[in-house]
N, CA, C and O of each residue as an XYZ file, in Angstrom:
296
protein
N       0.848     -1.175      0.000
C       0.000      0.000      0.000
C       0.896      1.241      0.000
O       1.883      1.300      0.732
N       0.551      2.214     -0.811
C       1.365      3.422     -0.902
C       1.151      4.324      0.316
O       0.156      4.211      1.032
N       2.093      5.200      0.520
C       2.005      6.155      1.626
C       0.744      7.003      1.493
O       0.052      7.244      2.482
N       0.444      7.454      0.284
C      -0.757      8.285      0.067
C      -2.018      7.503      0.395
O      -2.940      8.045      1.005
N      -2.072      6.255      0.005
C      -3.246      5.428      0.288
C      -3.407      5.216      1.795
O      -4.522      5.248      2.315
N      -2.299      5.002      2.487
C      -2.343      4.846      3.942
C      -2.826      6.123      4.612
O      -3.629      6.082      5.544
N      -2.324      7.273      4.123
C      -2.740      8.573      4.670
C      -4.231      8.775      4.445
O      -4.941      9.189      5.361
N      -4.710      8.493      3.252
C      -6.136      8.661      2.944
C      -7.006      7.786      3.832
O      -8.072      8.205      4.283
N      -6.545      6.579      4.077
C      -7.281      5.660      4.954
C      -7.338      6.197      6.384
O      -8.384      6.148      7.031
N      -6.215      6.706      6.868
C      -6.164      7.295      8.207
C      -7.066      8.522      8.302
O      -7.778      8.698      9.291
N      -7.036      9.356      7.290
C      -7.875     10.558      7.255
C      -9.358     10.182      7.336
O     -10.119     10.815      8.068
N      -9.762      9.172      6.601
C     -11.163      8.710      6.627
C     -11.534      8.172      8.011
O     -12.640      8.408      8.498
N     -10.604      7.448      8.642
C     -10.877      6.895      9.966
C     -11.070      8.009     10.993
O     -12.017      7.978     11.779
N     -10.180      8.982     10.981
C     -10.286     10.088     11.932
C     -11.548     10.908     11.650
O     -12.224     11.347     12.581
N     -11.858     11.111     10.392
C     -13.068     11.846     10.022
C     -14.317     11.139     10.551
O     -15.240     11.788     11.042
N     -14.343      9.824     10.449
C     -15.474      9.052     10.974
C     -15.550      9.188     12.497
O     -16.642      9.266     13.060
N     -14.398      9.215     13.157
C     -14.372      9.396     14.614
C     -14.910     10.771     15.003
O     -15.622     10.906     15.998
N     -14.568     11.788     14.216
C     -15.056     13.143     14.480
C     -16.565     13.174     14.336
O     -17.258     13.730     15.188
N     -17.076     12.591     13.281
C     -18.528     12.570     13.058
C     -19.235     11.833     14.197
O     -20.262     12.288     14.701
N     -18.674     10.696     14.592
C     -19.267      9.911     15.679
C     -19.299     10.717     16.975
O     -20.296     10.692     17.697
N     -18.216     11.430     17.274
C     -18.144     12.230     18.505
C     -19.154     13.372     18.460
O     -19.800     13.671     19.464
N     -19.290     14.010     17.301
C     -20.255     15.102     17.167
C     -21.674     14.592     17.380
O     -22.462     15.205     18.100
N     -21.989     13.470     16.749
C     -23.330     12.888     16.882
C     -23.605     12.499     18.334
O     -24.690     12.751     18.858
N     -22.616     11.884     18.973
C     -22.752     11.478     20.380
C     -22.974     12.693     21.283
O     -23.681     12.610     22.287
N     -22.360     13.825     20.912
C     -22.518     15.059     21.693
C     -23.854     15.737     21.418
O     -24.192     16.736     22.053
N     -24.612     15.190     20.466
C     -25.930     15.752     20.164
C     -25.868     17.026     19.342
O     -26.771     17.860     19.414
N     -24.803     17.180     18.559
C     -24.616     18.390     17.761
C     -24.800     18.081     16.278
O     -24.566     16.960     15.826
N     -25.222     19.097     15.536
C     -25.310     18.994     14.079
C     -24.084     19.673     13.479
O     -23.341     20.369     14.171
N     -23.890     19.461     12.199
C     -22.796     20.157     11.521
C     -23.025     21.665     11.594
O     -22.068     22.428     11.731
N     -24.254     22.095     11.507
C     -24.556     23.525     11.583
C     -24.224     24.072     12.979
O     -23.806     25.223     13.103
N     -24.401     23.278     14.007
C     -24.053     23.711     15.370
C     -22.566     24.042     15.492
O     -22.183     24.865     16.323
N     -21.742     23.419     14.684
C     -20.301     23.633     14.774
C     -19.918     25.062     14.411
O     -18.846     25.531     14.794
N     -20.769     25.748     13.688
C     -20.538     27.166     13.356
C     -20.488     27.986     14.642
O     -19.706     28.930     14.749
N     -21.323     27.625     15.619
C     -21.349     28.333     16.902
C     -20.039     28.179     17.678
O     -19.768     28.948     18.601
N     -19.241     27.203     17.311
C     -17.948     26.977     17.964
C     -16.788     27.501     17.124
O     -15.627     27.192     17.392
N     -17.112     28.293     16.108
C     -16.077     28.961     15.326
C     -15.613     28.224     14.085
O     -14.629     28.624     13.463
N     -16.303     27.154     13.713
C     -15.928     26.415     12.512
C     -16.710     26.915     11.310
O     -17.889     27.250     11.422
N     -16.056     26.963     10.173
C     -16.734     27.288      8.921
C     -17.550     26.068      8.519
O     -17.035     24.950      8.499
N     -18.825     26.284      8.198
C     -19.737     25.182      7.922
C     -19.238     24.280      6.792
O     -19.151     23.063      6.958
N     -18.914     24.872      5.653
C     -18.488     24.083      4.489
C     -17.171     23.345      4.773
O     -17.013     22.184      4.396
N     -16.242     24.017      5.429
C     -14.975     23.352      5.754
C     -15.223     22.197      6.725
O     -14.631     21.126      6.590
N     -16.095     22.421      7.696
C     -16.375     21.355      8.659
C     -16.982     20.139      7.955
O     -16.649     19.001      8.284
N     -17.867     20.378      6.994
C     -18.433     19.271      6.215
C     -17.322     18.482      5.527
O     -17.343     17.252      5.503
N     -16.366     19.196      4.975
C     -15.251     18.553      4.274
C     -14.364     17.773      5.244
O     -13.819     16.730      4.883
N     -14.217     18.274      6.476
C     -13.439     17.551      7.495
C     -14.105     16.211      7.788
O     -13.440     15.176      7.808
N     -15.407     16.228      8.015
C     -16.119     14.998      8.349
C     -16.170     14.011      7.191
O     -16.228     12.801      7.409
N     -16.150     14.507      5.988
C     -16.214     13.605      4.833
C     -14.829     13.085      4.450
O     -14.715     12.212      3.589
N     -13.789     13.607      5.072
C     -12.430     13.176      4.773
C     -11.848     13.866      3.555
O     -10.789     13.473      3.066
N     -12.530     14.896      3.058
C     -12.048     15.645      1.894
C     -11.018     16.699      2.271
O     -10.238     17.141      1.428
N     -11.016     17.101      3.539
C     -10.088     18.144      3.994
C      -9.267     17.597      5.162
O      -9.784     16.883      6.022
N      -8.008     17.937      5.175
C      -7.160     17.575      6.296
C      -7.376     18.549      7.442
O      -8.128     19.514      7.315
N      -6.729     18.297      8.532
C      -6.855     19.171      9.695
C      -5.549     19.101     10.457
O      -4.769     18.159     10.316
N      -5.335     20.110     11.258
C      -4.102     20.158     12.033
C      -4.395     19.840     13.501
O      -5.541     19.608     13.886
N      -3.359     19.836     14.286
C      -3.497     19.503     15.699
C      -4.397     20.496     16.428
O      -5.150     20.105     17.319
N      -4.328     21.779     16.058
C      -5.188     22.780     16.700
C      -6.665     22.466     16.445
O      -7.492     22.606     17.347
N      -6.994     22.052     15.245
C      -8.381     21.693     14.936
C      -8.820     20.506     15.784
O      -9.912     20.522     16.352
N      -7.990     19.488     15.874
C      -8.332     18.326     16.699
C      -8.476     18.722     18.165
O      -9.359     18.226     18.864
N      -7.607     19.614     18.626
C      -7.685     20.105     20.008
C      -9.005     20.841     20.245
O      -9.688     20.601     21.240
N      -9.357     21.737     19.323
C     -10.614     22.484     19.444
C     -11.814     21.551     19.442
O     -12.744     21.728     20.229
N     -11.796     20.562     18.564
C     -12.901     19.604     18.510
C     -13.002     18.807     19.808
O     -14.103     18.543     20.292
N     -11.868     18.429     20.366
C     -11.897     17.672     21.619
C     -12.525     18.500     22.743
O     -13.209     17.961     23.612
N     -12.288     19.802     22.717
C     -12.895     20.679     23.731
C     -14.402     20.794     23.516
O     -15.170     20.756     24.478
N     -14.826     20.932     22.270
C     -16.261     21.027     21.961
C     -16.971     19.745     22.392
O     -18.031     19.797     23.015
N     -16.388     18.603     22.061
C     -17.020     17.320     22.346
C     -16.746     16.813     23.763
O     -17.323     15.816     24.198
N     -15.849     17.520     24.485
C     -15.488     17.153     25.863
C     -14.925     15.735     25.941
O     -15.321     14.922     26.776
N     -13.983     15.478     25.033
C     -13.311     14.186     24.993
C     -11.813     14.427     24.773
O     -11.431     15.500     24.307
N     -10.969     13.461     25.097
C      -9.537     13.625     24.820
C      -9.252     13.536     23.319
O      -9.978     12.862     22.588
N      -8.213     14.205     22.866
C      -7.819     14.176     21.462
C      -7.601     12.739     20.987
O      -7.949     12.395     19.858
N      -7.031     11.913     21.844
C      -6.740     10.530     21.438
C      -7.991      9.777     21.033
O      -7.911      8.836     20.243
N      -9.157     10.170     21.558
C     -10.401      9.510     21.165
C     -10.758      9.842     19.711
O     -11.355      9.026     19.009
N     -10.390     11.033     19.275
C     -10.609     11.401     17.867
C      -9.656     10.610     16.966
O     -10.005     10.264     15.837
N      -8.478     10.334     17.462
C      -7.483      9.621     16.659
C      -7.734      8.108     16.644
O      -7.554      7.455     15.616
N      -8.147      7.563     17.782
C      -8.291      6.112     17.908
C      -9.720      5.614     17.769
O      -9.943      4.449     17.439
N     -10.673      6.472     18.015
C     -12.072      6.026     17.955
C     -12.531      5.398     19.238
O     -13.683      4.975     19.340
């Protein structure tokens, strides 16, 4: 498996974890705007179309009240 394919797979896994955490927190994608996220970009994050940095993962962990590692590991 190529490095790019492995990265894409990891990105999809983390994106699914983000979506699961948001749903568990009882929030919609539109609710994420209230926490300072751009709606369209947030949609792309959850779909795995957009990457994210550590600050984004940190901010999401605060919104969802979970540790960052839960976003990474599921």
